[in-house]
N, C-alpha and C positions, 0 to 999 in steps of 0.2 A: 453608540453604534447599534443599530437595530437589525443588522443582517441584510438590509436592502442594498442593492448595487446602484451606484450613481457615479457620475463623472467626478474626477478629482477637482475640477474647477468649481464644482458646486458645493464642496465641503466648506463649512463655515470656519472662520478664523478661530484658532485654538482647538479645533477638533482633530481627531485622529481617525485613520482608516487603514485597511489592509488591502494591498493591490490584489484585485481579482483577475484582471486581464487587460491587454492593450489592443487597440484597434488600428494602430499606425502600421505603416509598411515602410520598407526601404530605409533610407538614412535616418528618418525621424524615429522609427522603431529602434534602430541600433543605438541612437543617442539616448533614448529613454532607458533602454536596457543597461547601457554603460553607466548611467547615472544611478543605477540601483533599483529602478522601478521594475522589479521582477515579481512574479506571482508570490504572494505571501509576505512581501516587504511591508513594514509598518511605515506610515507616512503621517506627519503632523503639519498642519498649516500654521506657520509661525508669524507671517507678516505679509501684508499687501501694500503695494505702493499707493501713494495718494490717489493716483488715477485708476487704481484697481488692477493694473496689469504692468509688470509681472507680479507674481506671488512667490514668496519664499516658503520652501518646504524643508522639513527636517527628515532626512532619509538615511538610515544606518549611520547616524552620528555626523552626517555632513549636511550643510545647508545648501540647497540648490534653488535657483530661480527658474520658473517656467512661465511662459506666456500662456494665456488662456487657450489659444489654438493648440498648444502642445498638451496642456493638462486635459483638454477635451478627449484626448486619445487614451487616457488612463482611467480605468474603472476601478472603483474601490468599494469595499463592503464594510 
């Protein structure tokens, strides 16, 4: 992690990041927050499907799956 901010969907497999901010609104934002994607949360990319979407992430001890369109709303550093 070099301090640069990028989309969660761009984080390579096996890498970690810290949530910087979300760009989603409405129900999508609420879902992401409910899943633990709050500012300062640590996120690790643990698995991608064979087709590349969805991707599994480890967040606060729980494994969640997000599609690229959802992960594009999460910015990490």
